[in-house]
C-alpha positions as CSV (number, residue, x, y, z in Angstrom):
1,M,7.8,26.5,5.5
2,T,9.6,26.7,1.6
3,K,7.8,26.8,-1.2
4,S,9.0,23.4,-2.6
5,F,7.7,21.8,0.7
6,I,4.4,23.3,0.5
7,T,3.9,22.1,-3.4
8,I,5.4,18.4,-2.3
9,S,3.4,18.1,0.8
10,A,0.1,19.0,-0.9
11,L,0.9,16.3,-3.7
12,V,0.9,13.7,-1.3
13,L,-3.0,14.4,-0.7
14,M,-4.3,15.0,-4.3
15,S,-8.0,14.2,-3.2
16,F,-7.8,17.0,-0.6
17,S,-9.3,20.3,-2.3
18,S,-8.8,22.6,0.6
19,A,-6.3,23.0,3.2
20,V,-6.1,20.4,6.3
21,P,-7.8,22.2,9.2
22,S,-6.0,23.6,11.5
23,A,-7.6,21.8,14.3
24,L,-6.2,18.7,13.4
25,A,-2.9,19.9,14.5
26,Q,-4.7,20.2,18.0
27,N,-6.9,17.1,18.0
28,E,-6.3,13.8,17.3
29,S,-2.9,14.5,16.3
30,A,-1.1,11.2,16.7
31,L,-1.9,7.8,16.2
32,L,-0.4,4.7,18.4
33,T,-0.3,1.2,16.8
34,Q,1.5,-2.2,17.6
35,P,0.6,-2.0,21.3
36,Q,2.7,-4.5,23.4
37,G,3.0,-5.2,27.0
38,R,1.6,-3.0,29.9
39,L,0.3,0.3,28.0
40,K,-1.6,2.5,29.4
41,L,-3.4,6.3,28.3
42,I,-3.3,8.9,31.1
43,R,-6.4,11.4,29.6
44,K,-7.3,14.1,31.8
45,K,-5.9,12.4,34.7
46,K,-7.9,9.4,34.3
47,S,-6.3,6.1,33.0
48,K,-7.6,3.8,30.0
49,A,-6.4,0.9,28.6
50,I,-5.1,1.4,24.9
51,Q,-6.7,0.3,21.7
52,E,-4.8,-1.4,19.0
53,D,-5.4,1.6,16.5
54,Q,-5.5,4.6,19.3
55,L,-6.3,8.1,18.4
56,L,-3.9,10.6,20.8
57,N,-4.8,14.0,21.7
58,V,-2.4,16.7,22.9
59,G,-1.8,16.2,26.5
60,D,-2.1,12.9,26.8
61,I,0.2,10.5,28.2
62,V,1.7,7.1,26.8
63,V,3.1,5.4,29.4
64,L,5.1,1.6,29.1
65,T,5.6,-0.4,32.1
66,G,8.4,-2.3,32.1
67,E,9.1,-4.7,28.3
68,G,6.7,-4.2,25.5
69,G,6.1,-1.6,22.8
70,G,4.1,0.5,20.8
71,V,4.6,2.8,17.4
72,I,3.5,6.6,17.6
73,Y,3.1,8.3,14.2
74,Q,2.4,12.5,15.0
75,A,2.0,15.2,12.7
76,Y,5.5,17.2,12.8
77,A,7.6,14.4,14.2
78,P,9.4,11.8,13.7
79,V,7.9,8.1,13.8
80,K,8.7,7.0,17.5
81,R,9.1,3.3,18.9
82,L,8.3,3.2,22.3
83,A,10.8,0.9,24.1
84,R,11.1,-0.1,27.8
85,D,9.5,2.0,30.7
86,D,8.9,4.7,28.2
87,R,6.5,7.8,29.6
88,L,5.6,9.9,26.5
89,T,3.3,13.2,26.2
90,I,1.6,14.3,23.2
91,Q,2.7,17.9,22.5
92,A,1.2,20.6,20.4
93,L,3.8,20.8,17.9
94,L,4.1,23.4,14.8
95,P,5.5,23.1,10.8
96,P,7.8,23.0,9.9
97,P,8.5,19.5,10.2
98,G,12.2,18.5,11.7
99,Q,14.4,16.1,9.6
100,N,12.7,12.6,9.1
101,A,9.3,14.2,10.4
102,L,5.9,13.7,9.1
103,S,4.0,16.8,7.6
104,L,0.1,17.4,8.8
105,E,-0.4,16.1,5.7
106,D,1.4,13.1,5.6
107,F,0.0,12.0,9.3
108,V,-3.8,12.8,8.0
109,S,-3.0,10.7,4.9
110,F,-1.4,7.6,7.0
111,K,-4.3,7.6,9.6
112,K,-7.0,7.3,6.6
113,N,-5.4,4.8,4.9
114,Y,-4.6,3.0,8.1
115,Q,-7.9,3.5,9.9
116,L,-9.6,2.2,6.6
117,A,-7.1,-0.7,6.4
118,R,-8.0,-1.7,9.8
119,Q,-12.0,-1.6,9.0
120,N,-11.4,-3.5,6.0
121,R,-9.0,-6.1,7.9
122,S,-12.2,-8.0,9.4
123,Q,-14.1,-7.8,6.3
124,P,-14.2,-11.6,4.8
125,S,-13.3,-11.2,0.6
126,P,-15.5,-12.5,-2.2
127,T,-14.4,-16.0,-3.3
128,Q,-12.6,-15.7,-6.5
129,M,-14.0,-18.0,-9.6
130,G,-11.4,-20.6,-10.7
131,G,-9.7,-20.8,-7.0
132,A,-6.6,-19.8,-5.6
133,D,-3.9,-17.8,-7.3
134,D,-1.9,-20.9,-7.6
135,N,-1.9,-22.3,-11.3
136,R,-4.1,-19.7,-12.6
137,V,-3.1,-16.8,-14.8
138,T,-3.0,-13.6,-12.6
139,L,-2.5,-10.4,-13.3
140,M,0.2,-8.7,-11.3
141,E,1.1,-5.3,-12.7
142,P,-0.6,-3.1,-13.4
143,R,-3.7,-3.8,-11.4
144,N,-6.8,-1.3,-11.1
145,S,-3.6,1.2,-10.6
146,L,-1.9,4.0,-11.9
147,V,1.1,4.0,-14.2
148,L,3.8,6.7,-14.5
149,D,5.6,5.4,-17.6
150,I,4.1,5.7,-21.0
151,R,5.1,2.6,-22.2
152,P,4.3,0.3,-19.1
153,A,5.5,-3.3,-18.4
154,F,3.2,-5.8,-17.8
155,I,3.3,-8.6,-15.2
156,W,1.4,-11.6,-14.7
157,T,1.7,-15.2,-13.2
158,G,2.1,-18.2,-15.8
159,V,0.3,-21.9,-15.7
160,T,2.0,-25.0,-15.9
161,G,1.8,-26.5,-19.4
162,A,1.2,-23.2,-21.0
163,T,3.0,-22.7,-24.2
164,R,2.3,-19.1,-24.9
165,Y,0.2,-16.1,-23.9
166,V,-1.8,-13.7,-25.7
167,V,-1.8,-10.2,-24.5
168,N,-4.6,-7.6,-25.4
169,I,-4.8,-3.9,-24.6
170,Y,-7.9,-2.0,-25.2
171,D,-8.3,1.7,-25.0
172,S,-11.8,3.5,-22.8
173,S,-13.8,2.4,-26.3
174,E,-12.7,-1.7,-25.8
175,R,-10.9,-1.0,-29.0
176,V,-7.6,-3.2,-29.1
177,V,-4.7,-0.8,-29.1
178,C,-1.9,-3.6,-29.1
179,T,-1.7,-7.6,-29.0
180,A,1.3,-9.1,-28.3
181,N,2.1,-13.0,-27.8
182,T,5.3,-14.2,-25.5
183,T,6.6,-16.9,-23.9
184,E,7.4,-14.9,-20.9
185,T,5.1,-14.2,-17.8
186,R,6.6,-10.2,-18.4
187,L,6.0,-8.0,-21.3
188,S,7.7,-4.4,-22.3
189,Y,5.1,-1.9,-24.1
190,P,6.1,-3.4,-27.5
191,E,7.9,-0.4,-29.3
192,S,5.6,-1.6,-32.8
193,C,2.5,-0.5,-30.9
194,S,1.6,2.7,-31.1
195,Q,2.7,5.3,-27.7
196,L,-0.3,5.0,-24.9
197,P,-1.6,9.0,-24.3
198,P,-2.8,9.9,-20.9
199,G,-6.2,8.1,-20.5
200,E,-8.4,4.6,-19.0
201,Y,-7.0,1.6,-20.4
202,K,-7.4,-2.3,-20.1
203,W,-5.5,-5.5,-20.5
204,D,-6.2,-9.3,-20.4
205,V,-3.8,-12.1,-20.6
206,T,-5.3,-15.7,-21.7
207,A,-2.6,-18.8,-21.6
208,K,-2.7,-21.5,-24.6
209,I,-2.2,-25.0,-23.8
210,G,-0.5,-25.8,-27.0
211,D,-2.2,-24.6,-30.1
212,Q,-5.8,-24.2,-28.2
213,I,-7.2,-21.4,-26.0
214,S,-9.5,-23.1,-23.6
215,D,-12.5,-21.3,-21.9
216,N,-11.0,-22.3,-18.5
217,P,-11.5,-19.8,-16.3
218,A,-8.1,-20.4,-14.8
219,L,-6.3,-19.5,-18.2
220,Y,-7.3,-15.8,-18.6
221,D,-7.5,-12.8,-16.4
222,A,-8.6,-8.9,-17.1
223,S,-7.6,-5.6,-15.6
224,S,-7.8,-2.0,-15.9
225,F,-5.1,0.7,-15.4
226,S,-5.1,4.1,-16.1
227,I,-1.9,6.3,-17.5
228,V,-1.0,10.1,-16.1
229,S,0.7,12.8,-17.9
230,T,4.3,13.7,-18.1
231,D,3.5,16.6,-15.3
232,R,1.3,14.9,-13.2
233,A,3.9,12.0,-13.4
234,T,6.7,14.3,-12.4
235,A,4.6,15.7,-9.7
236,I,3.4,12.3,-8.0
237,K,7.6,11.1,-8.2
238,N,8.4,14.3,-6.3
239,A,5.8,13.6,-3.4
240,L,7.2,10.0,-3.4
241,S,10.3,11.2,-3.1
242,H,9.6,13.5,-0.2
243,A,8.0,10.2,1.4
244,R,10.4,8.0,0.8
245,S,12.9,10.2,2.7
246,I,10.8,10.0,5.8
247,S,10.2,6.6,5.5
248,Q,14.1,5.5,5.4
249,A,14.6,6.7,8.9
250,D,12.6,3.6,10.6
251,N,11.2,0.7,9.5
252,S,7.9,1.4,11.1
253,A,7.8,4.5,8.9
254,R,7.6,2.8,5.8
255,S,3.7,2.1,6.4
256,V,3.5,5.8,6.1
257,Y,5.3,5.6,2.4
258,A,2.8,2.7,1.5
259,A,-0.2,4.9,2.5
260,V,1.3,7.3,-0.4
261,L,1.4,5.0,-2.9
262,L,-2.4,3.9,-2.0
263,D,-3.4,7.3,-2.3
264,Q,-1.9,7.7,-5.4
265,R,-3.1,4.1,-6.8
266,L,0.3,2.8,-7.0
267,Y,-1.2,-0.5,-5.7
268,P,1.8,-2.8,-7.1
269,Q,4.4,-0.5,-5.8
270,A,2.3,-0.8,-2.5
271,E,2.3,-4.4,-2.3
272,L,6.3,-5.1,-2.5
273,E,6.7,-2.0,-0.3
274,L,4.7,-3.8,2.3
275,L,5.8,-7.1,1.6
276,G,9.2,-5.8,2.4
277,A,8.6,-4.2,5.4
278,L,6.8,-7.3,7.0
279,K,9.8,-9.4,6.2
280,Q,11.6,-7.3,8.4
281,S,8.9,-6.6,11.2
282,P,6.2,-9.9,10.2
283,S,4.2,-9.0,13.6
284,D,3.2,-5.8,12.7
285,Q,-0.1,-5.9,12.2
286,S,-0.4,-2.0,10.7
287,L,1.4,-3.5,7.7
288,W,-0.6,-6.1,7.4
289,S,-3.8,-4.3,7.6
290,L,-2.3,-2.1,4.7
291,L,-1.2,-5.0,2.9
292,M,-4.5,-6.5,3.0
293,E,-6.2,-3.1,1.8
294,T,-3.5,-3.1,-1.3
295,Y,-4.9,-6.6,-2.2
296,R,-8.8,-5.4,-1.7
297,L,-8.0,-2.4,-4.2
298,M,-6.1,-5.0,-6.2
299,K,-9.2,-7.1,-6.2
300,R,-6.5,-9.9,-5.3
301,W,-9.2,-12.1,-3.5
302,P,-6.8,-15.4,-2.7
303,A,-3.9,-13.0,-1.6
304,R,-6.1,-11.2,0.7
305,E,-7.0,-14.2,2.3
306,K,-3.8,-16.0,2.6
307,A,-2.5,-12.3,4.2
308,R,-5.5,-12.8,6.4
309,T,-4.5,-16.2,7.7
310,I,-0.8,-15.1,8.2
311,S,-1.6,-12.0,10.1
312,R,-3.6,-14.4,12.8
313,N,-0.8,-16.4,13.3
314,P,0.2,-16.0,17.0
315,Q,4.0,-15.4,15.4
316,P,4.0,-14.9,11.8
317,T,7.7,-15.0,10.4
318,A,9.8,-13.7,7.7
319,Q,9.4,-17.3,5.6
320,M,5.2,-16.8,5.6
321,V,5.7,-13.6,4.6
322,Q,7.8,-14.9,1.3
323,T,5.3,-17.2,0.3
324,L,3.0,-14.1,-0.4
325,D,6.1,-12.5,-2.6
326,R,4.7,-12.3,-6.6
327,Q,8.7,-14.5,-7.1
328,T,7.1,-17.6,-5.2
329,V,3.8,-17.6,-7.6
330,P,3.7,-19.9,-9.9
């Protein structure tokens, strides 16, 4: 394993302070999602039903009889999509990962995010004051997330009748560091404002109707974001490049890339990645679970409820996914 690979893989799990236990390479070393058709698991010569998020051990045998499918994520192996009459034995694999294969860190990261997403998928969301996302100011990016650019772009949804938007950016002491007025729903950080050093920030947008600022909660939204140092931003970009090289091999592996984005608190980017993947695979429940987890972390409760409703449709379509796209939000 090369030094550069070790460095990049370690960055995928910034929250892990110690090496991943080697036992994980032998036990629960794979995860099967999206089971369809007549799938069964043979473990220690005993047959059992496959669960939606089935953890697999070394020696387990997955059998698909006839039509159907499933997706298997495994450390040191490429993402595997089961096909008609497949029979797969989970084997102990050793590093380094082959081309387009998951490192152990990648797999542990995905498993953690996927299981958390599955757990939160069934939990109801709190009601956001002011109603749904339609015709209300909703901050889209950044939103409770990390920013890799010292002069970020700010994006929000517009409201009918708004003549201007007032944007305020605050430092960790609640001091206003930049104010701007615009008729657009996107603002590049103004050159007239001082450069933002690494740290914690808040921002808000207030819609003006005519010359008045209303106390209507639908015309106001606020969120936070964090700016990282140039060195850390470069390291994160390298980790993302590594994860992207894996995800390009198979649409199913895009969930791995999305999980890395979630780990790095790049929630708006994760949202766009998952929406793109769902337009290609609208029935992929693992992607829906991760998208709902993304909306939970962003505290975009109406969008999460809408995603939950679509995911429970017996046959979700790309057109249904399109209704969640930020470009379709007023």
